[in-house]
C-alpha positions as CSV (number, residue, x, y, z in Angstrom):
1,M,104.1,100.7,122.3
2,S,103.3,103.3,119.6
3,Y,100.3,105.7,119.0
4,D,99.7,109.0,117.6
5,H,99.9,111.4,120.3
6,F,100.6,115.1,121.2
7,Y,101.7,116.8,124.3
8,Y,100.0,119.4,126.4
9,K,102.0,120.9,129.2
10,G,104.5,117.9,129.2
11,F,101.8,115.3,129.3
12,R,100.9,112.8,126.4
13,F,97.6,112.6,125.0
14,L,96.0,110.2,122.1
15,K,95.0,111.7,119.0
16,D,91.6,111.2,118.0
17,V,90.4,110.6,121.3
18,H,91.9,114.0,122.6
19,T,92.8,117.4,121.0
20,E,94.8,120.1,122.5
21,E,91.4,121.9,122.5
22,S,89.8,119.2,124.4
23,I,92.3,119.2,127.1
24,N,92.6,123.2,127.2
25,H,88.8,123.1,127.6
26,A,89.0,120.6,130.4
27,E,91.6,122.2,132.2
28,N,90.4,126.1,131.8
29,E,87.0,126.2,130.7
30,F,85.0,123.3,132.0
31,E,82.4,124.2,134.4
32,V,82.4,122.0,137.6
33,F,79.0,121.8,139.5
34,D,79.0,121.7,143.4
35,D,77.0,118.5,143.5
36,D,79.5,116.8,140.6
37,I,81.3,113.5,141.6
38,Y,84.7,113.1,140.0
39,N,86.1,109.5,139.5
40,I,89.6,109.9,138.9
41,T,92.3,107.3,138.2
42,F,95.5,106.5,136.6
43,P,94.4,104.1,133.6
44,K,93.8,100.5,134.5
45,S,93.4,101.2,138.5
46,G,89.6,100.1,138.4
47,T,87.9,103.0,136.7
48,N,85.2,101.2,135.1
49,W,84.8,99.3,138.5
50,M,83.9,102.5,140.1
51,I,81.7,103.8,137.4
52,E,79.5,101.0,138.0
53,I,79.7,101.2,141.8
54,L,79.1,104.9,141.9
55,N,76.2,104.8,139.3
56,L,74.6,101.9,141.3
57,I,75.1,104.0,144.6
58,K,73.3,107.0,142.7
59,H,70.5,104.7,141.7
60,K,70.1,103.0,145.2
61,G,71.0,99.6,143.6
62,D,68.5,100.0,140.8
63,V,70.1,98.2,137.5
64,T,68.0,99.8,135.1
65,K,70.5,102.4,134.0
66,S,73.3,99.9,134.1
67,N,71.7,97.4,132.0
68,A,70.7,100.1,129.2
69,V,73.3,102.6,128.8
70,P,77.1,101.9,128.1
71,I,79.3,102.5,130.9
72,Q,81.2,105.2,129.2
73,M,78.1,107.3,128.6
74,R,77.1,106.9,132.0
75,S,80.3,108.5,133.4
76,P,82.1,110.2,130.5
77,W,85.8,111.2,130.5
78,Y,85.5,114.9,130.3
79,E,88.7,115.6,128.7
80,T,87.7,113.9,125.5
81,T,86.5,115.0,122.2
82,M,83.3,113.4,122.2
83,A,82.6,114.2,126.1
84,K,80.3,117.4,125.8
85,E,77.2,115.8,124.3
86,Q,77.7,112.8,126.7
87,I,77.9,115.1,129.7
88,D,75.0,117.2,128.7
89,N,72.9,114.2,128.8
90,L,73.8,113.3,132.6
91,D,71.2,113.6,135.3
92,P,72.6,115.2,138.5
93,P,74.5,114.6,140.4
94,R,76.8,113.8,137.5
95,I,79.2,111.1,137.9
96,I,82.3,112.1,135.7
97,T,85.4,110.2,135.1
98,S,89.0,111.6,134.2
99,H,92.5,110.1,134.1
100,L,93.8,113.9,134.2
101,P,96.8,114.6,136.3
102,Q,96.0,117.1,139.3
103,Q,98.2,119.9,137.5
104,I,95.6,120.0,134.9
105,F,92.7,119.1,136.1
106,A,89.5,121.7,136.0
107,K,90.6,124.8,137.8
108,S,86.9,125.5,138.5
109,F,87.0,122.3,140.7
110,F,89.2,123.9,143.2
111,K,86.5,126.5,143.8
112,S,83.8,124.2,144.1
113,K,82.1,121.7,146.9
114,A,82.3,119.1,144.1
115,K,83.7,115.5,145.2
116,I,86.7,113.3,143.8
117,I,87.0,109.7,144.5
118,Y,90.7,108.7,143.6
119,T,91.3,104.9,143.0
120,L,94.8,103.6,143.5
121,R,96.3,100.4,142.4
122,N,99.5,98.4,142.7
123,P,101.6,99.7,140.0
124,R,102.9,96.2,139.2
125,D,99.5,95.0,138.5
126,V,98.6,98.5,136.5
127,I,101.7,97.7,134.2
128,V,100.3,94.0,133.6
129,S,96.8,95.3,133.0
130,L,98.0,97.9,130.7
131,F,100.3,95.6,129.0
132,H,97.2,93.2,128.1
133,F,95.2,96.3,127.4
134,T,97.2,97.8,124.8
135,K,96.9,94.5,122.7
136,I,93.2,94.9,122.1
137,V,93.0,98.8,121.5
138,N,92.7,99.6,117.7
139,L,94.7,102.7,118.2
140,F,98.0,101.4,119.8
141,T,100.7,99.1,118.2
142,P,101.6,96.9,121.2
143,I,105.0,96.3,122.8
144,E,105.4,92.5,122.7
145,N,108.2,92.2,125.0
146,F,107.2,92.5,128.5
147,Q,110.6,94.1,129.8
148,N,110.2,96.5,127.3
149,F,106.8,97.4,128.4
150,I,108.0,97.7,131.9
151,D,110.6,100.2,130.6
152,Y,108.0,102.1,128.7
153,F,105.8,102.3,131.7
154,V,108.7,103.7,134.2
155,Q,110.1,106.3,131.6
156,G,106.6,107.9,131.4
157,E,105.8,107.1,127.6
158,T,102.3,106.2,128.8
159,L,99.3,108.4,128.3
160,Y,98.7,111.1,131.1
161,G,102.4,110.9,132.1
162,T,103.7,108.6,134.7
163,W,101.9,106.8,137.8
164,F,104.4,108.0,140.2
165,D,103.4,111.7,139.2
166,H,99.8,110.9,139.0
167,V,99.8,109.3,142.4
168,K,101.9,111.9,144.1
169,G,99.9,114.8,142.3
170,W,96.3,113.4,143.3
171,M,97.6,112.6,146.8
172,Q,98.3,116.1,147.6
173,M,94.4,116.3,148.5
174,K,94.4,113.4,150.8
175,D,93.2,115.7,153.8
176,D,90.8,117.7,151.6
177,E,87.2,116.9,152.8
178,R,86.4,116.7,149.0
179,F,88.5,114.0,148.4
180,F,88.4,110.3,149.0
181,Y,91.0,107.5,148.1
182,I,90.7,104.1,148.2
183,T,92.7,101.1,146.4
184,Y,91.6,98.5,144.0
185,E,92.7,95.9,146.6
186,E,90.8,97.2,149.4
187,L,87.7,97.1,146.8
188,L,88.6,93.1,146.3
189,Q,88.9,92.5,149.8
190,D,86.1,94.2,151.3
191,L,83.6,95.5,148.6
192,R,80.8,95.8,150.9
193,G,82.6,97.9,153.5
194,S,83.9,100.0,150.5
195,V,80.4,100.9,149.4
196,V,79.3,101.8,152.6
197,R,82.4,104.2,153.2
198,L,81.5,105.7,149.7
199,C,77.9,106.2,150.5
200,K,78.9,108.2,153.8
201,F,81.4,110.2,151.8
202,L,78.8,111.1,149.4
203,G,76.1,111.8,151.8
204,Q,73.8,108.9,150.2
205,E,71.7,107.0,152.6
206,L,71.0,103.4,151.3
207,D,69.5,100.7,153.5
208,D,71.0,97.2,153.8
209,A,69.1,95.8,151.1
210,Q,70.1,98.5,148.6
211,I,73.8,98.2,149.5
212,D,73.4,94.5,149.1
213,L,72.0,95.4,145.3
214,V,75.0,97.8,144.5
215,V,77.4,95.1,145.8
216,E,75.8,92.2,143.7
217,H,75.8,94.2,140.7
218,S,79.2,95.7,140.8
219,T,81.2,92.2,141.0
220,F,83.5,91.3,138.3
221,K,81.2,88.5,137.5
222,S,78.3,90.5,137.0
223,M,80.0,93.5,135.2
224,K,81.6,91.0,133.0
225,K,78.6,89.5,131.5
226,N,76.6,92.8,131.1
227,P,77.4,94.1,127.7
228,M,76.7,97.6,129.1
229,S,79.7,97.4,131.4
230,N,82.2,95.1,129.6
231,W,83.0,97.2,126.5
232,S,82.3,94.5,124.4
233,Q,80.3,96.7,121.9
234,S,83.2,99.3,121.7
235,D,84.3,99.8,118.1
236,I,87.9,100.8,119.6
237,L,88.5,97.5,121.0
238,D,89.3,94.2,119.2
239,N,87.7,91.7,121.4
240,S,89.0,88.9,119.3
241,K,92.6,89.6,120.7
242,G,91.3,89.6,124.2
243,S,88.8,90.6,126.7
244,F,88.6,94.3,128.3
245,M,87.6,92.4,131.7
246,R,90.3,90.2,131.8
247,K,90.8,88.7,135.4
248,G,89.6,91.3,138.1
249,I,92.3,90.1,140.4
250,S,95.0,91.6,142.7
251,G,98.7,90.0,142.4
252,D,98.9,88.7,138.8
253,W,102.1,90.5,138.2
254,K,103.7,87.8,140.2
255,N,102.6,85.6,136.9
256,H,104.5,88.2,134.8
257,F,107.4,89.6,136.5
258,T,110.7,87.6,136.7
259,V,112.7,87.9,139.9
260,A,114.9,90.3,138.1
261,Q,112.2,92.5,136.7
262,S,110.7,92.9,140.4
263,E,113.8,93.9,141.8
264,Y,114.3,96.3,138.9
265,F,110.9,97.7,139.3
266,D,111.3,97.9,143.1
267,K,114.7,100.2,142.6
268,I,113.0,102.4,140.5
269,Y,109.8,102.7,142.5
270,Q,112.0,103.4,145.8
271,E,113.8,106.3,143.8
272,K,110.9,107.7,142.3
273,M,108.9,107.7,145.6
274,K,111.7,108.5,148.3
275,D,110.1,111.9,148.5
276,F,106.5,110.9,149.2
277,N,105.5,111.0,152.8
278,M,102.8,107.9,152.4
279,S,103.3,104.2,152.3
280,F,101.0,101.7,150.5
281,F,100.6,97.9,151.3
282,W,102.1,96.9,148.2
283,E,105.5,98.4,149.1
284,Q,105.9,95.8,151.9
285,S,104.2,92.7,149.7
286,S,106.5,93.3,146.5
């Protein structure tokens, strides 16, 4: 896959969406408020799903905002060139999204009481989702061969660096009381239980009816039919080539990886994660 990019401290960023100035501002100048909530992911790991969930929790299940304001405006990516105006329009507590690695995240965060929700996903499914996503983004020239795309992914030619470094960087904060991590697969398996856990972490008291509304309106089916959540109105996507919200499932990698490709990825995964002192369920289910 090719795209116009530049490097900032060794990480790749997309021209027109980012500039060196916007990334530098995000790292060194952005002001984090104590009541901020940061939705952080490696791309294609459940970013938009968590935006929907967090905004619905904030509004106690009321869908008015979710049905009226595009998802990228409700929780802007703060490292992008257009973020300032979007963030200035947010009501507190601000829910702000980012794909930035921990190494270049806002320095002011680490002196604040703000909170982070970090969502992880089986990297094999991330590869598949990213493979299809690149086909509909106008700024990318996609890779058609899946093996070549796997190579592209593991070699770190993706935006924001490698999945491996992203996860290892952010999970250093796993014992910090400001940090909450959850997997895409946990959200699929028990969305209501996940919402309850998120409410507790955020100090949000929702009654059962309100929690039910959050769950109802953050399902894949509900989000897919909501034009404010499904990116159908975005001018950077060519929806004639595919849907931003494609399947919303776990394990689709099994429909794309050959046995040889799975073994190839497993070997690389084990090598890159050998010094990591955590394990994930997908390491046993591959």
